[in-house]
Phi, psi and omega in degrees: 000122179269147180241141167275102186291351177259007184225061181302319185295321179291317179294322178296315180298320179296314179294321180298320179290323182285328190241020181289137173252016180304130177084349186302323183245023178096163184295331187267005187301138177233009186246340181059227185291348174296346174296337176290338183265090184256181184302316181298320179297319181292316180301316179296321183289331180302332180287356178284349180279108183245310185268334183083005178282139184233153182225129170280133181254024185253139165290170174285154175251092182203182184289350180267018180283181189275350187291146182237010178099357179300128182052040177066018176277116179242167172285159181299145173247117184253126184229136178277132174266330177215143180227178175291341177297309179296322179296315181294329177282348181071031184251013182276342174090011177273152179277173175040040174078005179294135174227168181194171177230150180216154179209171182220151177230139173237126183195154166296144183289348181238041181268340180219208182309127191200169169250141165273120177282176182289342178267010186280324187230143178235161174234111180052046175081005180250133177263182179313138176070019175084013181282154174291122184302327181292335178274340185270308183245119178239187178295345177271357180109185179284111185277352185237304186251034179307146186301341181298335181293340183262002190299332185257000192255340189272076178203123183172212183284120174257146180229134172256125171250100183274076183293328178299315180288320185287322187245340188269161176276125182067022178082014184225133172278142178288154176304143179086001179283124180264116181278116185267174174301321179297321176297318182294317179294320181295320180293317178298318177299316180295331179274347182069038183231147176258157175237129184200199188307126175081001181282149171257108187263134175244133183241115178262124178260338185092358183292323180295321175300320179294319180295323176293324180283318188259349186109156184297323178051235180258026181309315182276088172101354181268194179303142184197151166288158179174180184291137175288151174302331183291351178278002181304318180293324177293319180297324180279314186291326180289342183057040173290158182274325184197165179212144181216147179234173178264020180247169183292322191238008173073310181258165187296140177228135358302151179294163190280359178246157169289137175056055178227157176219114175049055183292330178291328173302320187294337176264311190297315185277300184286337183255310177284332182079031189270136174280123185242130175247147181222157181061035176279145179264104186252007189292311182295318174301315180302316178303315182293317181296324178293326180289312183261353176076014183248117185249018175234155190191164171281134183227128174238130187210060185288134170288156170294133182280064179281115187299123178081006182283149179257010175191169183205143168294155179207146172246085182293140177236121176259133184235128180244000000 
Protein backbone atom coordinates (compact mmCIF):
# COMPACT_ATOMS: atom_id res chain seq x y z
CA UNK A 1 0.00 0.00 0.00
CA UNK A 2 1.48 3.33 -1.07
CA UNK A 3 0.93 6.51 0.91
CA UNK A 4 0.83 10.13 -0.13
CA UNK A 5 3.07 11.38 2.65
CA UNK A 6 1.96 14.96 2.09
CA UNK A 7 -1.75 14.22 2.48
CA UNK A 8 -2.37 12.75 5.94
CA UNK A 9 -5.96 13.95 6.14
CA UNK A 10 -6.89 12.37 2.82
CA UNK A 11 -5.15 9.09 3.65
CA UNK A 12 -6.79 8.93 7.07
CA UNK A 13 -10.21 9.56 5.54
CA UNK A 14 -9.63 6.86 2.92
CA UNK A 15 -8.58 4.28 5.52
CA UNK A 16 -11.41 5.27 7.85
CA UNK A 17 -13.95 4.72 5.11
CA UNK A 18 -12.47 1.41 4.03
CA UNK A 19 -12.04 -0.11 7.48
CA UNK A 20 -14.90 1.29 9.55
CA UNK A 21 -16.76 -1.00 11.93
CA UNK A 22 -19.42 1.60 12.77
CA UNK A 23 -22.75 -0.12 13.33
CA UNK A 24 -21.29 -3.62 13.06
CA UNK A 25 -22.42 -4.54 16.59
CA UNK A 26 -25.35 -2.15 16.83
CA UNK A 27 -25.76 1.50 17.72
CA UNK A 28 -25.28 0.92 21.45
CA UNK A 29 -21.98 -0.96 21.25
CA UNK A 30 -19.30 -0.12 23.82
CA UNK A 31 -16.80 -2.96 23.20
CA UNK A 32 -15.64 -2.54 19.63
CA UNK A 33 -13.36 -5.35 18.46
CA UNK A 34 -13.61 -7.09 21.84
CA UNK A 35 -16.87 -8.44 20.40
CA UNK A 36 -14.68 -10.85 18.44
CA UNK A 37 -13.48 -12.39 21.72
CA UNK A 38 -16.51 -14.48 22.64
CA UNK A 39 -17.19 -17.36 25.01
CA UNK A 40 -16.31 -20.02 22.45
CA UNK A 41 -12.96 -18.34 21.80
CA UNK A 42 -12.19 -18.27 25.51
CA UNK A 43 -13.05 -21.95 25.97
CA UNK A 44 -10.77 -22.84 23.08
CA UNK A 45 -7.98 -20.60 24.38
CA UNK A 46 -8.02 -22.08 27.89
CA UNK A 47 -6.47 -25.23 26.43
CA UNK A 48 -3.27 -23.30 25.69
CA UNK A 49 -2.19 -23.62 29.32
CA UNK A 50 0.18 -26.60 29.27
CA UNK A 51 3.14 -25.89 31.55
CA UNK A 52 1.52 -23.51 34.02
CA UNK A 53 4.36 -20.97 33.73
CA UNK A 54 3.21 -17.35 33.87
CA UNK A 55 4.67 -14.00 32.83
CA UNK A 56 3.72 -10.50 33.89
CA UNK A 57 3.82 -8.24 30.85
CA UNK A 58 3.76 -5.04 32.89
CA UNK A 59 6.42 -2.45 33.49
CA UNK A 60 6.83 -1.14 37.02
CA UNK A 61 4.63 1.67 38.29
CA UNK A 62 7.07 3.97 40.06
CA UNK A 63 9.00 7.24 39.83
CA UNK A 64 11.63 5.61 37.62
CA UNK A 65 9.26 5.32 34.67
CA UNK A 66 9.60 6.88 31.23
CA UNK A 67 7.24 9.84 31.51
CA UNK A 68 8.57 13.39 31.12
CA UNK A 69 5.46 15.49 31.72
CA UNK A 70 4.14 15.73 28.17
CA UNK A 71 0.45 16.73 28.37
CA UNK A 72 0.74 16.46 32.15
CA UNK A 73 1.68 12.78 32.03
CA UNK A 74 3.93 12.07 34.98
CA UNK A 75 5.32 8.93 36.54
CA UNK A 76 3.41 7.43 39.48
CA UNK A 77 3.81 9.04 42.89
CA UNK A 78 3.59 6.48 45.68
CA UNK A 79 3.07 7.77 49.23
CA UNK A 80 2.75 5.86 52.49
CA UNK A 81 -0.17 6.75 54.74
CA UNK A 82 0.89 4.42 57.57
CA UNK A 83 4.18 2.58 58.04
CA UNK A 84 5.99 0.19 60.35
CA UNK A 85 7.50 3.20 62.11
CA UNK A 86 4.12 4.27 63.47
CA UNK A 87 3.31 0.66 64.33
CA UNK A 88 6.56 0.22 66.25
CA UNK A 89 5.93 3.44 68.17
CA UNK A 90 2.44 2.22 69.08
CA UNK A 91 0.75 5.40 67.83
CA UNK A 92 -1.67 3.95 65.30
CA UNK A 93 -4.45 3.50 67.82
CA UNK A 94 -5.15 -0.19 67.22
CA UNK A 95 -5.82 -2.55 70.15
CA UNK A 96 -3.86 -5.62 71.32
CA UNK A 97 -0.63 -4.71 69.50
CA UNK A 98 -2.06 -4.74 65.98
CA UNK A 99 -0.12 -2.62 63.49
CA UNK A 100 -0.37 -2.05 59.78
CA UNK A 101 0.68 -0.11 56.72
CA UNK A 102 -1.35 1.74 54.11
CA UNK A 103 -0.47 3.64 50.98
CA UNK A 104 -1.81 5.74 48.11
CA UNK A 105 -0.75 6.26 44.52
CA UNK A 106 -1.35 9.23 42.23
CA UNK A 107 -0.75 8.83 38.52
CA UNK A 108 -2.11 9.38 35.03
CA UNK A 109 -3.91 6.25 33.92
CA UNK A 110 -1.67 5.96 30.84
CA UNK A 111 1.75 6.53 32.38
CA UNK A 112 3.00 2.93 32.23
CA UNK A 113 1.68 -0.38 30.85
CA UNK A 114 -1.86 0.45 29.76
CA UNK A 115 -4.83 0.16 27.45
CA UNK A 116 -6.19 2.97 25.28
CA UNK A 117 -9.96 2.91 25.69
CA UNK A 118 -12.47 3.64 22.95
CA UNK A 119 -12.96 7.18 24.24
CA UNK A 120 -9.26 8.04 23.97
CA UNK A 121 -9.07 9.20 20.34
CA UNK A 122 -11.51 11.00 18.03
CA UNK A 123 -11.61 11.72 14.30
CA UNK A 124 -12.93 15.13 13.34
CA UNK A 125 -15.05 15.25 16.46
CA UNK A 126 -16.39 11.70 16.08
CA UNK A 127 -15.85 8.96 18.65
CA UNK A 128 -16.23 5.20 18.27
CA UNK A 129 -19.34 4.11 16.36
CA UNK A 130 -19.89 7.57 14.89
CA UNK A 131 -20.92 9.27 18.10
CA UNK A 132 -20.36 12.96 18.75
CA UNK A 133 -17.18 13.20 20.84
CA UNK A 134 -18.68 16.01 22.91
CA UNK A 135 -21.53 13.73 23.94
CA UNK A 136 -19.23 10.83 24.77
CA UNK A 137 -16.41 12.32 26.84
CA UNK A 138 -17.08 15.29 29.10
CA UNK A 139 -15.41 16.71 32.20
CA UNK A 140 -17.17 13.90 34.08
CA UNK A 141 -15.38 11.28 31.98
CA UNK A 142 -16.42 8.92 29.21
CA UNK A 143 -20.19 8.74 29.60
CA UNK A 144 -20.67 6.01 26.99
CA UNK A 145 -17.60 3.85 26.35
CA UNK A 146 -15.80 4.13 29.70
CA UNK A 147 -13.09 1.53 30.19
CA UNK A 148 -15.15 -0.12 32.93
CA UNK A 149 -17.29 -1.78 30.26
CA UNK A 150 -14.29 -3.89 29.22
CA UNK A 151 -13.31 -5.11 32.69
CA UNK A 152 -14.59 -8.66 32.18
CA UNK A 153 -13.72 -9.17 28.53
CA UNK A 154 -9.96 -9.00 27.96
CA UNK A 155 -9.05 -12.64 28.48
CA UNK A 156 -8.36 -15.22 25.80
CA UNK A 157 -5.79 -16.34 23.25
CA UNK A 158 -2.66 -14.24 23.22
CA UNK A 159 -0.16 -14.28 20.36
CA UNK A 160 3.36 -12.87 20.38
CA UNK A 161 4.84 -11.51 17.16
CA UNK A 162 8.46 -10.88 18.04
CA UNK A 163 9.28 -8.69 15.06
CA UNK A 164 12.36 -7.37 16.84
CA UNK A 165 13.85 -10.83 17.11
CA UNK A 166 12.78 -11.91 13.62
CA UNK A 167 13.90 -8.82 11.70
CA UNK A 168 16.05 -6.74 14.00
CA UNK A 169 19.75 -6.78 14.78
CA UNK A 170 20.31 -8.20 18.25
CA UNK A 171 16.56 -8.63 18.69
CA UNK A 172 15.80 -4.91 18.36
CA UNK A 173 14.30 -2.82 15.57
CA UNK A 174 15.80 0.66 15.07
CA UNK A 175 13.78 3.75 15.88
CA UNK A 176 11.69 4.84 12.93
CA UNK A 177 11.28 1.28 11.59
CA UNK A 178 7.77 0.95 10.12
CA UNK A 179 6.34 -2.55 10.66
CA UNK A 180 4.21 -3.44 7.65
CA UNK A 181 1.58 -6.11 7.10
CA UNK A 182 4.22 -8.11 5.26
CA UNK A 183 6.51 -7.94 8.30
CA UNK A 184 3.72 -9.11 10.59
CA UNK A 185 2.78 -12.01 8.33
CA UNK A 186 6.41 -13.04 7.85
CA UNK A 187 6.99 -13.00 11.61
CA UNK A 188 3.89 -15.08 12.24
CA UNK A 189 5.02 -17.59 9.63
CA UNK A 190 8.49 -17.75 11.17
CA UNK A 191 6.95 -18.40 14.59
CA UNK A 192 4.58 -21.01 13.21
CA UNK A 193 1.57 -19.19 14.62
CA UNK A 194 -1.63 -17.92 13.06
CA UNK A 195 -3.34 -14.62 13.86
CA UNK A 196 -7.09 -14.39 13.61
CA UNK A 197 -10.50 -13.59 14.96
CA UNK A 198 -10.63 -12.75 18.66
CA UNK A 199 -6.88 -12.88 19.29
CA UNK A 200 -5.03 -10.49 21.58
CA UNK A 201 -1.86 -9.77 19.62
CA UNK A 202 1.35 -8.55 21.22
CA UNK A 203 4.10 -7.07 19.05
CA UNK A 204 7.63 -6.87 20.41
CA UNK A 205 9.95 -4.36 18.75
CA UNK A 206 12.78 -4.53 21.30
CA UNK A 207 12.68 -0.80 22.02
CA UNK A 208 11.88 -1.32 25.70
CA UNK A 209 14.90 -3.61 26.08
CA UNK A 210 17.06 -0.88 24.51
CA UNK A 211 15.62 1.78 26.81
CA UNK A 212 16.34 -0.32 29.86
CA UNK A 213 19.90 -0.84 28.73
CA UNK A 214 20.71 2.68 27.53
CA UNK A 215 18.30 4.82 29.58
CA UNK A 216 14.81 6.11 28.87
CA UNK A 217 15.98 8.90 26.58
CA UNK A 218 13.11 9.78 24.23
CA UNK A 219 11.16 6.56 24.82
CA UNK A 220 8.10 8.59 25.88
CA UNK A 221 7.03 10.29 22.68
CA UNK A 222 10.26 10.22 20.70
CA UNK A 223 11.34 8.20 17.67
CA UNK A 224 10.37 4.54 17.86
CA UNK A 225 9.74 1.45 15.78
CA UNK A 226 6.08 0.66 15.43
CA UNK A 227 3.21 -0.30 13.18
CA UNK A 228 2.99 1.36 9.80
CA UNK A 229 -0.15 3.28 8.91
CA UNK A 230 -0.50 0.77 6.09
CA UNK A 231 -1.35 -1.98 8.62
CA UNK A 232 -4.83 -0.51 9.13
CA UNK A 233 -6.26 -3.04 6.68
CA UNK A 234 -4.55 -5.93 8.48
CA UNK A 235 -5.82 -4.72 11.86
CA UNK A 236 -9.34 -4.65 10.44
CA UNK A 237 -9.25 -7.75 8.26
CA UNK A 238 -7.75 -10.15 10.80
CA UNK A 239 -10.62 -9.38 13.22
CA UNK A 240 -8.27 -9.38 16.20
CA UNK A 241 -9.73 -8.30 19.53
CA UNK A 242 -6.82 -6.17 20.68
CA UNK A 243 -3.16 -5.41 20.06
CA UNK A 244 -0.32 -4.17 22.27
CA UNK A 245 3.32 -3.22 21.77
CA UNK A 246 6.38 -2.55 23.92
CA UNK A 247 6.57 1.07 22.76
CA UNK A 248 5.11 4.33 24.02
CA UNK A 249 2.93 5.00 21.00
CA UNK A 250 2.11 1.72 19.20
CA UNK A 251 2.72 3.16 15.72
CA UNK A 252 6.01 4.10 14.10
CA UNK A 253 7.52 7.42 15.11
CA UNK A 254 8.22 9.76 13.43
CA UNK A 255 4.88 9.08 11.80
CA UNK A 256 4.89 8.40 8.08
CA UNK A 257 3.30 11.68 6.99
CA UNK A 258 4.56 15.23 7.03
CA UNK A 259 2.90 17.23 9.82
CA UNK A 260 1.05 14.32 11.40
CA UNK A 261 0.54 12.96 14.89
CA UNK A 262 -0.49 9.34 15.53
CA UNK A 263 -2.61 8.91 12.37
CA UNK A 264 -3.05 5.16 12.83
CA UNK A 265 -4.68 5.82 16.20
CA UNK A 266 -7.15 8.09 14.39
CA UNK A 267 -8.33 5.16 12.29
CA UNK A 268 -7.86 2.21 14.66
CA UNK A 269 -9.68 3.50 17.73
CA UNK A 270 -12.67 5.60 16.59
CA UNK A 271 -13.30 3.70 13.32
CA UNK A 272 -12.13 0.10 13.77
CA UNK A 273 -13.00 0.15 17.48
CA UNK A 274 -9.69 -1.51 18.32
CA UNK A 275 -8.34 -1.85 21.86
CA UNK A 276 -4.68 -0.72 21.82
CA UNK A 277 -2.08 -1.42 24.49
CA UNK A 278 1.21 0.38 24.93
CA UNK A 279 4.39 0.08 27.00
CA UNK A 280 3.96 -3.66 27.60
CA UNK A 281 7.02 -5.59 28.79
CA UNK A 282 7.29 -8.54 26.41
CA UNK A 283 10.96 -9.44 26.91
CA UNK A 284 10.73 -12.36 29.35
CA UNK A 285 7.82 -13.87 27.45
CA UNK A 286 9.74 -13.50 24.19
CA UNK A 287 12.74 -15.35 25.62
CA UNK A 288 10.51 -18.22 26.68
CA UNK A 289 8.74 -18.35 23.33
CA UNK A 290 12.09 -18.46 21.54
CA UNK A 291 13.18 -21.33 23.79
CA UNK A 292 10.14 -23.56 23.38
CA UNK A 293 8.93 -22.37 19.97
CA UNK A 294 5.39 -21.71 21.22
CA UNK A 295 4.12 -18.21 20.51
CA UNK A 296 0.51 -18.59 21.67
CA UNK A 297 -0.75 -18.57 25.26
CA UNK A 298 -3.63 -17.76 27.55
CA UNK A 299 -3.64 -14.03 28.24
CA UNK A 300 -5.65 -12.05 30.76
CA UNK A 301 -5.32 -8.27 30.74
CA UNK A 302 -8.32 -6.69 32.43
CA UNK A 303 -8.34 -2.90 32.70
CA UNK A 304 -9.13 -1.37 36.07
CA UNK A 305 -12.86 -0.58 36.02
CA UNK A 306 -12.37 3.13 36.62
CA UNK A 307 -15.77 4.57 35.84
CA UNK A 308 -15.64 6.87 32.83
CA UNK A 309 -11.91 6.42 32.19
CA UNK A 310 -10.56 6.59 28.63
CA UNK A 311 -7.57 4.38 29.48
CA UNK A 312 -6.34 2.13 32.24
CA UNK A 313 -3.21 0.69 33.81
CA UNK A 314 -2.98 -3.05 33.42
CA UNK A 315 -0.87 -5.98 34.60
CA UNK A 316 -1.25 -8.45 31.72
CA UNK A 317 -0.46 -12.04 32.59
CA UNK A 318 0.45 -14.60 29.95
CA UNK A 319 0.21 -18.28 30.93
CA UNK A 320 1.78 -21.07 28.83
